[in-house]
N, C-alpha and C positions, 0 to 999 in steps of 0.2 A: 716530678714524674717518677714512677716506680721503675726500677731497673731489674731485669731478670738475668739470671746466669744462663749460660749456654749449655746447660746440662739437662738431660731428660729425667723424668720422674723415676723411671726404672733404674737409671744409673745412680741417682741420688739415694734410692732405697738400698741398692747394692753397697754403696759406700757406707751408709749408716749401719747396715748389718755387719760389715767388716770392722768398722770402728768400734762398734758396741760389743764385739766378741761373740756374736751369735752365729757366725758362719759355720763353725764346727758343730754346734748343736743342731742346726738346721740340716747340715750335711749328714750327720749321724742318723737323724730321723728318716731322711730320704734313703740312705743306705739300708736301714732296717726294713723299710717298706719295699725296696727293690730286691732284697736278698733272695726271697723265695722265687721270684720270677727269673732272675738272672742265674742263680745257682742250681735251681731245681729242688724238688721236694725232699729228696734223700739228704742232701747237704743241709738244707734248711732245718730238717727234722733233728739233725745231730748238732746243730749250732746252738750253743748255750748263751753266749754273749757276743755283742759287737760293740766295740767302743772306739771312738775316734778322739784322739788327744794329741795335740801338737803335730798335726798332719800325719800321725801314725795310726794305722788301723789295727786294732787288736781283736782277733777272732778266737773264741774258745769253742772247741768241739769236744764231744764226749766219746769219740771213736778213734782209737790210735791209728788204724789204717787210713781213715779219712783225713786225719791230721797230717799224716805223711804225704798223702796225695795232694792236699791243699798247699802244703809247704812248697812243693815243686811247682805249683801254679800261682805263686804269689805275684809275679810280674803280670800275668794275664788278668788276675783279679783286680790289681791296681789299675791297669789300663782300662778294663771294662767299666769299673765303677767311676773312674774319672771321666770317661766318655759320657756315661749316663748323667753325671753331675754337671757336665759341660764346663768343667774347670779342673785345674790340677790341684785338688784339695788333698789327695792322699799321696804322701811321699814314700811311705814304706808300709808293708803289710807284715804282721806278725801272727803266727798261728800257734795257739796253745791248746 
């Protein structure tokens, strides 16, 4: 008789994604696609790169005033993106 584990397909896929190291790549793609919607056109227009590495989100902007404004909003950005990703993937946000 075949024996089945008590794990759902969705949970098995999530485990596989985590174990294979794809979680951050998938999260980075989601963040990039959500960025314009969540942050607005002005911020999106001045954002040059968004990189997620080792649970740290690195954002590069080309406007010094905007960089300063985003620097003070790091906690809110982290909270908003983690809520949208439905997981605590981002531990810290760095603005450059």
